Steps between C-alpha positions, in 0.01 A plus 500: 500500500709601799724195452544582130578864580763393754654256250516769231654749742758241600593445136524875438724539804721191480518391135700652217326613183652437159210620282286808553231595247225756501329814384518723808279805545624841392420753768716809528314608812556174684351434840739206547763684699623228737842553653639173362422584135602863544836375628540284188408795275782703660740289290348659190613848612869429435715476188846353544482558875398867477161615633292728277442751778148563373154369578380235258124470540444277194729234646211422736269395216364152572652348185846622609447341840400174335814506282713568808331222698550259209863603471550447872350150484732404212801656679431275800485186287813592302338433164167511328273675252255789538234552232278805538274718292533849647473871444778589255594821682808350666661423162607855412380743769793665688318443832572128464875514429583347839246225442653419161849502656392261776336264250819501291702409808262219601409328174712341226249578228222755475254454213258787441236515229356852518145482365456879530136608462532779755195724450616722787809593296298502176743246355492440127690261275832620356319567170244719680212252477291414810651274767260293711537330832449123517275554802214741557714733710674831440842403640750344258621150587799273455567129527803442721703187557787518749737202519751421774713192435741548788793504255547879469790651694403737783649809330357415158184659359229293336435506127195687377290378208251771406242506223201717425164432344290785364171496317139403534380205703434306179878510440614444858282199588618275214862604562471402867328172414757401237823598680701400804791655687736306271341619173478873575802699385 
C-alpha cells in the first residue's frame, strides 16, 4: 500500500492531467482551509484584474475548491476537459463573479446544464409547477463541462453554452439519459 501511495503521489505531482471528472462535496462551512488551495481561490476574487475588496466566504465551499483545483490541473497541462456535477450556486450568484471571470479566461468552452431543484430557494418551474432535484438534497445542481483546447488567445474569453432543465425527476431523468452535450440546445 505504501508503494502504491507513493506512486500515486508521484503521478499527482509530476504528471499533467487532461481529464478531470467528479461530483465534489458541497460544504459552505469547509474545514479544508489549506494554504495552497486558499491561494488558488484568491484568483476567484478578481474580475479583469480588480480585487473585489470584500470578504467572499462562499468561495471557500468545497465544490468551488474542487473546480479551482481542476482548473489549475488543466492550466498546467495546457489543454483538457473538466466534467463535474456541482452546486449550481456559482452560475448566477454575484459572489462568484470572479470565479466565472477566471473560468472564462482559462477555458475555451464552458457548458452548463442547470438542473435547478433548489429547495433552499424554493425554486419552481417557469410555469409555477414544482421543480425537483435529481438527487435527494436541498441544494440545486448543475452539470458542468469545461474545455480547454489550447487554441484560445490569451486575451480572449471562452464561449458559454448554458441550458436549464426544470421539472419533476420523471422529466429530468429521461432527458439526461437521452441527451448529450452535442444534442442540448
